[in-house]
C-alpha positions in Angstrom: -20.1 5.8 44.5 -22.1 3.9 42.0 -20.8 6.1 39.2 -17.3 5.5 40.3 -17.6 1.7 40.3 -19.3 1.8 36.9 -16.4 3.9 35.4 -13.9 1.4 36.7 -15.7 -1.5 35.1 -16.0 0.4 31.8 -12.3 1.3 31.9 -11.3 -2.3 32.8 -13.5 -3.6 30.0 -11.9 -1.2 27.5 -8.4 -2.3 28.7 -9.3 -6.0 28.3 -10.7 -5.3 24.8 -7.5 -3.5 23.9 -5.4 -6.3 25.1 -7.4 -8.8 23.2 -7.0 -6.7 20.1 -3.2 -6.7 20.4 -3.0 -10.5 21.1 -3.1 -11.4 17.4 -0.3 -9.0 16.5 1.9 -10.0 19.4 1.4 -13.7 18.5 2.3 -13.0 14.9 5.5 -11.2 16.0 6.5 -14.1 18.2 5.8 -16.7 15.5 2.8 -18.1 17.4 0.9 -18.5 14.2 -2.1 -20.6 15.5 -2.8 -18.0 18.2 -2.3 -15.2 15.7 -4.7 -16.8 13.2 -7.3 -17.2 15.9 -7.3 -13.5 17.0 -6.6 -12.0 13.7 -9.4 -14.0 12.0 -11.8 -12.8 14.6 -10.9 -9.1 14.2 -10.7 -9.4 10.4 -14.2 -10.8 10.2 -15.4 -7.9 12.3 -14.0 -5.6 9.6 -10.7 -4.5 11.1 -8.5 -3.4 8.1 -5.1 -4.1 9.9 -6.2 -7.6 10.9 -7.4 -8.2 7.3 -4.0 -7.1 5.9 -2.0 -9.2 8.4 -4.3 -12.2 7.7 -3.6 -11.7 4.0 0.2 -11.8 4.7 -0.2 -15.0 6.7 -1.9 -16.7 3.7 0.5 -15.2 1.2 3.6 -16.4 3.1 2.2 -19.6 4.6 2.6 -18.5 8.2 0.8 -21.1 10.2 -1.5 -21.9 7.2 -0.9 -23.4 3.8 0.0 -20.8 1.2 -3.2 -19.6 -0.4 -2.9 -16.7 -2.8 -6.6 -16.5 -3.4 -7.3 -16.2 0.3 -4.5 -13.6 0.6 -5.9 -11.6 -2.3 -9.4 -11.6 -0.7 -8.1 -10.2 2.6 -5.9 -7.6 0.9 -8.9 -6.6 -1.2 -11.2 -6.1 1.9 -8.5 -4.2 3.7 -7.6 -2.0 0.8 -11.3 -1.0 0.4 -11.0 0.6 3.8 -8.0 2.6 2.7 -5.2 0.5 4.2 -2.1 1.7 2.4 -0.1 -1.5 3.0 -3.0 -3.5 1.7 -3.2 -1.4 -1.4 0.5 -2.1 -2.0 0.0 -5.8 -1.5 -3.1 -5.7 -3.7 -1.0 -4.0 -6.4 1.5 -6.8 -6.2 -1.2 -9.4 -6.5 -2.6 -7.8 -9.6 0.9 -7.2 -11.1 2.0 -10.8 -10.7 -1.4 -12.4 -11.2 -1.2 -13.9 -7.7 -4.6 -15.1 -6.5 -6.3 -13.1 -9.3 -6.0 -12.6 -13.0 -3.0 -10.4 -13.9 -4.1 -6.9 -14.5 -1.5 -4.1 -14.9 -4.2 -1.3 -14.9 -5.5 -2.4 -11.5 -1.9 -2.9 -10.2 -1.1 0.7 -11.2 -4.2 2.0 -9.6 -3.4 0.3 -6.3 0.3 1.4 -6.3 -0.8 4.9 -7.2 -3.3 5.0 -4.3 -0.6 3.8 -1.9 2.1 6.1 -3.4 -0.1 9.3 -3.1 -0.5 8.4 0.6 3.2 8.1 1.2 4.1 4.5 0.5 7.7 4.8 -0.7 8.1 1.6 -2.8 4.7 2.1 -4.5 6.0 5.4 -5.9 9.0 3.7 -7.4 6.7 1.0 -8.9 4.3 3.5 -10.5 7.4 5.2 -12.1 8.5 1.7 -13.4 5.1 1.0 -14.9 5.0 4.4 -16.7 8.5 3.8 -17.9 7.7 0.3 -19.3 4.2 1.1 -20.4 2.6 -1.5 -18.2 -1.2 -1.0 -18.0 -0.7 2.5 -19.3 0.8 4.3 -22.3 4.6 4.6 -21.9 5.2 8.1 -20.5 8.7 9.3 -19.6 7.5 12.5 -18.0 5.2 10.6 -15.5 7.9 8.0 -14.9 10.4 10.7 -14.0 7.9 12.5 -11.8 7.0 9.4 -9.8 10.7 8.5 -9.4 11.2 12.0 -8.1 8.5 11.4 -5.5 10.2 8.1 -4.6 13.6 9.9 -4.3 12.0 12.4 -1.9 11.4 9.4 0.4 15.0 8.1 -0.1 14.1 5.0 -2.0 17.1 3.0 -3.3 17.3 3.0 -7.1 15.2 6.2 -7.7 18.2 8.4 -8.4 19.8 5.9 -10.7 16.5 5.5 -12.6 16.1 9.3 -12.9 19.7 9.7 -14.2 19.2 6.9 -16.8 15.9 8.4 -17.9 17.1 11.9 -18.3 19.6 10.8 -21.0 16.6 9.6 -23.0 14.3 12.6 -22.5 14.0 15.6 -24.8 14.5 19.1 -23.4 10.8 19.6 -23.7 10.0 16.5 -21.6 12.6 17.6 -19.0 11.0 21.0 -18.8 7.5 19.5 -18.4 8.5 17.1 -15.7 10.2 20.0 -13.8 7.0 22.0 -14.2 4.8 19.2 -12.9 7.1 18.5 -9.9 7.1 22.2 -8.9 3.3 22.2 -9.2 3.0 19.2 -7.0 5.2 20.7 -4.3 2.7 23.6 -3.9 -0.4 21.5 -3.3 -1.5 18.1 -2.1 -0.1 15.2 -4.1 -3.6 13.8 -4.6 -4.8 17.0 -6.3 -1.6 17.3 -8.3 -1.7 13.8 -9.6 -5.3 14.3 -10.7 -4.1 17.2 -12.9 -1.0 15.3 -14.1 -3.2 12.3 -15.1 -5.1 14.5 -17.5 -1.9 15.3 -19.4 
């Protein structure tokens, strides 16, 4: 009987904690920003990567708080260090635009690439753009084409148009190489493939 009562208390306690955990997100969805700020700040300071990311969004967009790009960057940075894909995408934008931090195309590329490898669609398109324009990296049509192919695989608008435009500029040798890389990437993890491609 004692064990049974103890289990009920534990389960009730877990349920209450889960509800508290969701309060910040529910408040954010409803536009109850003061309430969202209270709960998300608590969870973010305890190290929750999703709360850190959402807190960053609140500061970036001025949702219930004054717009503060430095504060937004700080929360995105903490969340991205825990592997949060959306935070890596947001961090990439911060570095790319110099929002809350000094502009740094190399770190932007690194953040977009991390998110892109893990399946973030728009990040893949942006990595391709950066290789195409030579931002933070030496201009490379082969890698731009490859990343745009990865974006196209996730049905991102603009990827196909970019590919068609680029193919008119590429040599036969470059087209062959990008096809070779793409086929290689389809046979292994994207992470391992990109490690090999980046040595090229």
